[in-house]
Structures are given as structure tokens and as C-alpha cells.
C-alpha positions as CSV (number, residue, x, y, z in Angstrom):
1,X,15.6,59.7,107.3
2,X,16.3,60.1,103.6
3,X,13.9,57.3,102.6
4,X,10.9,59.1,104.2
5,X,11.4,62.4,102.4
6,X,8.9,63.0,99.7
7,X,10.1,63.9,96.2
8,X,10.4,67.6,95.8
9,X,11.0,69.3,92.5
10,X,12.7,72.7,92.2
11,X,12.2,75.5,89.7
12,X,15.9,75.4,88.8
13,X,16.0,71.7,88.2
14,X,12.7,72.0,86.3
15,X,14.1,74.7,84.0
16,X,17.3,72.7,83.2
17,X,15.5,69.4,82.7
18,X,12.8,71.0,80.6
19,X,15.5,72.6,78.4
20,X,17.1,69.3,77.7
21,X,13.7,67.7,77.0
22,X,12.7,70.5,74.7
23,X,16.0,70.5,72.8
24,X,15.7,66.7,72.4
25,X,12.2,67.1,71.0
26,X,13.2,69.8,68.5
27,X,16.3,67.9,67.3
28,X,14.2,64.7,66.9
29,X,11.5,66.6,65.1
30,X,14.0,68.0,62.5
31,X,15.6,64.6,62.0
32,X,12.2,62.8,61.6
33,X,11.0,65.3,59.0
34,X,14.2,65.0,57.1
35,X,14.1,61.2,57.2
36,X,10.4,61.2,56.2
37,X,11.2,63.1,53.1
38,X,14.1,60.7,52.3
39,X,12.3,57.4,53.1
40,X,8.8,58.2,51.9
41,X,9.4,56.0,48.7
42,X,9.2,53.0,51.1
43,X,5.4,53.3,51.0
44,X,5.7,52.0,47.4
45,X,7.4,48.8,48.5
46,X,5.8,45.7,50.0
47,X,6.2,46.0,53.8
48,X,7.6,49.5,53.3
49,X,5.0,51.1,55.5
50,X,6.2,49.1,58.6
51,X,9.9,49.9,57.7
52,X,9.1,53.6,57.4
53,X,7.6,53.7,60.9
54,X,10.3,51.5,62.3
55,X,13.0,54.0,61.2
56,X,11.0,56.9,62.5
57,X,10.3,55.2,65.8
58,X,13.9,54.3,66.5
59,X,15.0,57.9,65.7
60,X,12.2,59.4,67.8
61,X,13.0,57.3,70.8
62,X,16.8,57.0,70.8
63,X,17.7,60.6,69.8
64,X,15.1,62.1,72.1
65,X,16.2,60.0,75.0
66,X,19.9,60.7,74.4
67,X,19.5,64.5,74.2
68,X,16.7,64.8,76.8
69,X,18.0,62.3,79.3
70,X,21.5,61.0,78.4
71,X,23.0,64.5,78.3
72,X,21.1,65.6,81.4
73,X,23.4,65.5,84.4
74,X,20.5,65.8,86.8
75,X,19.0,62.5,85.8
76,X,21.4,59.5,86.3
77,X,20.4,56.1,84.9
78,X,21.5,52.6,85.3
79,X,20.3,49.7,83.1
80,X,20.7,46.0,84.0
81,X,19.8,43.1,81.8
82,X,18.6,40.3,84.0
83,X,18.2,36.6,83.0
84,X,19.7,34.2,80.6
85,X,18.6,36.1,77.4
86,X,16.8,39.3,78.5
87,X,14.9,41.6,76.1
88,X,12.8,40.8,73.1
89,X,13.9,37.8,70.9
90,X,15.6,38.8,67.6
91,X,13.4,36.5,65.5
92,X,9.8,35.6,65.0
93,X,6.9,37.7,66.2
94,X,7.4,41.0,68.0
95,X,7.3,41.3,71.7
96,X,5.1,43.4,74.1
97,X,7.3,45.1,76.7
98,X,5.5,45.7,79.9
99,X,6.7,48.6,82.1
100,X,5.6,49.8,85.5
101,X,4.4,53.4,85.6
102,X,5.2,56.0,88.3
103,X,6.0,59.2,86.5
104,X,5.5,61.4,83.5
105,X,9.2,60.8,82.8
106,X,8.7,57.1,82.3
107,X,8.6,57.2,78.5
108,X,12.0,58.9,78.4
109,X,13.6,56.5,80.9
110,X,12.2,53.4,79.3
111,X,13.2,54.6,75.8
112,X,16.7,55.3,77.1
113,X,17.0,51.8,78.6
114,X,15.7,50.1,75.4
115,X,18.0,52.2,73.2
116,X,21.0,50.8,75.2
117,X,20.1,47.4,73.6
118,X,19.2,48.9,70.2
119,X,15.6,47.9,70.8
120,X,12.8,49.7,69.0
121,X,9.2,49.6,70.2
122,X,6.0,51.5,69.4
123,X,4.3,53.1,72.4
124,X,0.7,53.1,73.3
125,X,-0.3,56.6,74.3
126,X,-3.4,58.7,75.0
127,X,-4.8,60.2,71.8
128,X,-5.1,63.6,73.5
129,X,-1.3,63.9,73.3
130,X,-1.6,64.2,69.6
131,X,-2.6,67.8,70.2
132,X,0.7,68.6,72.0
133,X,2.9,70.7,69.7
134,X,5.9,68.8,68.2
135,X,5.4,65.8,70.5
136,X,2.1,64.8,68.8
137,X,3.6,65.1,65.3
138,X,6.7,63.1,66.4
139,X,4.6,60.3,67.9
140,X,2.4,60.1,64.7
141,X,5.5,59.9,62.5
142,X,6.8,57.2,64.7
143,X,3.7,55.1,64.2
144,X,2.8,55.0,67.9
145,X,-0.6,53.6,68.9
146,X,-2.9,56.3,70.2
147,X,-5.9,55.2,72.2
148,X,-9.0,57.1,73.4
149,X,-10.2,55.4,76.6
150,X,-13.9,54.8,76.5
151,X,-14.1,54.7,72.7
152,X,-14.7,51.0,72.0
153,X,-14.4,51.4,68.2
154,X,-11.1,53.3,68.4
155,X,-9.7,50.8,71.0
156,X,-10.6,47.9,68.7
157,X,-8.8,49.6,65.8
158,X,-5.8,50.2,68.0
159,X,-5.7,46.5,69.1
160,X,-6.0,45.4,65.4
161,X,-3.1,47.6,64.5
162,X,-1.1,46.3,67.5
163,X,-1.7,42.7,66.3
164,X,-0.5,43.5,62.8
165,X,2.7,45.1,64.2
166,X,3.4,42.0,66.4
167,X,2.7,39.6,63.6
168,X,5.1,41.6,61.4
169,X,7.9,41.2,64.0
170,X,7.8,44.7,65.6
171,X,7.7,45.4,69.3
172,X,5.2,47.4,71.4
173,X,5.8,49.1,74.7
174,X,2.9,49.4,77.2
175,X,2.3,50.6,80.8
176,X,-0.1,47.8,81.8
177,X,-1.3,49.7,84.9
178,X,-2.9,52.2,82.5
179,X,-2.1,55.2,84.7
180,X,0.7,56.3,87.0
181,X,0.8,54.8,90.5
182,X,0.5,57.5,93.2
183,X,1.6,55.3,96.0
184,X,4.3,53.3,94.1
185,X,2.4,50.1,94.6
186,X,2.0,48.1,91.4
187,X,-1.6,48.6,90.3
188,X,-3.8,46.0,88.8
189,X,-2.8,45.3,85.2
190,X,-5.2,46.0,82.3
191,X,-5.8,42.6,80.5
192,X,-5.9,43.7,76.8
193,X,-2.3,43.3,75.9
194,X,-1.8,40.1,77.9
195,X,-4.7,38.6,75.9
196,X,-3.0,39.6,72.7
197,X,0.2,37.8,73.9
198,X,-1.9,34.7,74.7
199,X,-3.8,34.8,71.4
200,X,-0.7,35.4,69.2
201,X,1.8,33.5,71.3
202,X,4.2,36.4,71.3
203,X,6.7,37.1,74.1
204,X,6.0,39.4,77.0
205,X,9.1,41.2,78.2
206,X,9.0,42.6,81.8
207,X,10.8,45.9,82.5
208,X,11.0,47.4,86.0
209,X,12.0,51.1,86.7
210,X,12.7,52.5,90.1
211,X,13.3,56.2,91.0
212,X,11.4,57.9,88.2
213,X,8.9,59.3,90.8
214,X,11.7,61.6,91.9
215,X,12.6,62.8,88.4
216,X,9.0,64.1,87.8
217,X,6.8,63.7,90.8
218,X,3.1,63.0,90.4
219,X,0.6,65.9,90.3
220,X,3.2,68.6,89.8
221,X,5.1,70.2,86.9
222,X,8.2,70.6,89.0
223,X,11.0,68.1,88.3
224,X,13.8,67.0,90.6
225,X,17.2,65.3,90.4
226,X,17.0,61.5,90.3
227,X,18.9,58.3,90.1
228,X,16.8,55.8,88.2
229,X,17.5,52.1,88.1
230,X,16.0,49.9,85.3
231,X,16.0,46.2,84.8
232,X,14.9,44.3,81.7
233,X,14.0,40.6,82.1
234,X,13.7,37.4,80.0
235,X,10.8,37.0,77.6
236,X,7.8,35.2,79.1
237,X,5.0,33.3,77.3
238,X,1.4,32.5,78.1
239,X,0.7,28.8,78.7
240,X,-1.9,28.9,76.0
241,X,-4.6,31.0,74.3
242,X,-6.5,31.2,77.6
243,X,-3.4,32.0,79.6
244,X,-3.6,35.8,79.8
245,X,-4.2,36.0,83.5
246,X,-1.4,33.5,84.3
247,X,0.9,35.6,82.1
248,X,0.0,38.8,83.8
249,X,0.7,37.2,87.2
250,X,4.1,36.0,85.9
251,X,5.0,39.4,84.6
252,X,4.1,41.0,87.9
253,X,6.2,38.5,89.8
254,X,9.2,39.1,87.4
255,X,8.9,42.9,88.0
256,X,9.0,42.4,91.7
257,X,11.9,40.0,91.6
258,X,13.9,42.4,89.4
259,X,13.2,45.3,91.8
260,X,14.5,43.2,94.7
261,X,17.7,42.5,92.8
262,X,18.1,46.1,91.9
263,X,17.7,47.2,95.5
264,X,19.5,44.3,97.1
265,X,23.0,45.8,97.0
266,X,22.0,49.5,97.7
267,X,23.5,51.5,100.5
268,X,21.3,52.8,103.3
269,X,21.5,56.4,102.1
270,X,19.7,55.5,98.9
271,X,16.2,57.1,98.6
272,X,14.7,53.6,98.5
273,X,15.8,52.9,102.0
274,X,15.0,54.1,105.5
275,X,16.8,53.5,108.7
276,X,14.7,50.4,109.1
277,X,15.6,48.9,105.7
278,X,14.2,49.1,102.2
279,X,11.1,51.2,101.8
280,X,10.3,50.9,98.1
281,X,6.7,49.6,97.5
282,X,8.1,46.9,95.3
283,X,9.9,45.4,98.3
284,X,7.4,46.2,101.1
285,X,4.1,46.0,99.3
286,X,3.2,49.2,101.1
287,X,2.9,52.7,99.8
288,X,5.8,55.2,99.7
289,X,6.6,56.3,103.3
290,X,5.6,59.9,102.3
291,X,2.4,59.0,100.5
292,X,-0.9,59.9,102.1
293,X,-4.3,58.7,100.7
294,X,-6.7,61.4,99.4
295,X,-9.4,62.4,101.9
296,X,-12.1,60.4,100.1
297,X,-10.1,57.2,100.6
298,X,-8.7,58.0,104.1
């Protein structure tokens, strides 16, 4: 049964996928450095700092995703815009885009999806990634928000920077689970960015991705071929300054509903199905059929 087979990467697929990702990173790095030299006078203008990073972020995300993913024949993607007016509004404050997290490949797939709608967003990432050659430099040039978990002072500075971006009309992309889900089940959301939405009254845009766990399975460096489905929903708003919990629940429900719609018309041979029907955790509320809990939790 296809749906019960665990994701298995191969060395050949890993080599080819890594080549596309590396080439995308190098091309993006060269473009970002060139643009930085051309646009650095923006720092002398009012609001120019935000514009500088906006240009850098859009180039970093769109070019890197196009070369690393769009040209990669091993990773197929499908993006659907669900709702009356899906995606971040084009006016007012910026939006926080909330994405479920299953794989190391999620930043590439989410960036590819957003680039289809010409949407730019700064990502929140672990500060340790700044040490990664090329990637760390690109992320800093793009104005992404690094965070060192456990460092309260650094977290507060990151949140203040996020609020400033949102008030200035720029978007932020976060993985509210905080870490990749090993079982596929949507993990409990971290409250910080939902509180920001409630405090500022800015939109929360849900995004759901299915299939990335096969592109780059958890706990391995080997990658595999994958067909990834992505849905972007309508913006949601907290009912008031104290409505962070209600907003988080609404975003979770929206993600689950979009997942059901994505999988609703799939054929039985899809990897999200077994002979008994759909097996994706978004549908069943149970772990992947192949997942086994670690010994300490068994």
C-alpha cells in the first residue's frame, strides 16, 4: 500500500536536488550582493532601510526558490489560493503568514508558493543558521528575523523588530509549531506571533503544505522525489487585543480545512492515501502510517 510506505531518500536524488539548491543559493548570493551595492543609497532616505531589505528579501526568496525548486524536476509543486480573497491584503499593516512545518525543505516550498503571488515576507529563523556559508549571509541581507531560543533579551528584540515591520506594511512568515512535526500531526502553536496579531490588529494568513516530508524526510540528509500541494487561505483577524488564543484556533481550523480540500479530489495511488482511504494526519488526526514513536515515548 503506497500510503503506508515511509519516505525514503536516495543518494542520486539527494545529489541532484542538492545541486539545484546550491546553484540557487549561489545565483541568489551574487544577485543580492550586486543589488546591495546598487541600492545602498536607500539607507539615506526616509524608510529606505525597509525598502532595501524588501528588495533583498524578494530576490532571495523568489530567485532561490525558482532555481532550487522551480527548475528541479524531482520536486513537483501545486499551489491553490482558497477563499474569497486569499493571501495578505495589499494595504494597511503587514500580515503574518502561518505555515505548518514538516521538513527542512519547507522554506523553499513556502517561498515558491508565495512567489507565485508576488508576495514577499521576512522569515523567522534560528540564529545558528547565520553561521551557514552563503545562506547565513543571504538571510541577513534579506532582513530576516533571527531568534536564539532561550535568550529572552534577543527574543524581545526580534519581536520588537517584527512589530516594526508589520506596522510598516511588510509581511512575516513563521512556522508556529516552532519545530518540524515528526508524526505529521499539527503540533501546538507557539503563542508569540498570534499575540502580535491580536495586539496590532494585523492579518493572520494560514498556509498549508502537504508532501514536503517526502522531499526531505526528517532526521536524514537524504532527499527524495515529491509532489507537494500548497494552499493559501483568506486573512483572519483576532477578535480583539486578548484574542490570540481564538486566532490560533481559527488558523489551525483553516489549515485543516484547506488540507481536506487539497486531498479531497486525490486518486487512491497518492502518497496521502491507503487502501482504506486518506491517511494524512491532517485528515485523520493520527500520525503517518509509517511513524513509530521513540522508545522513551512508546
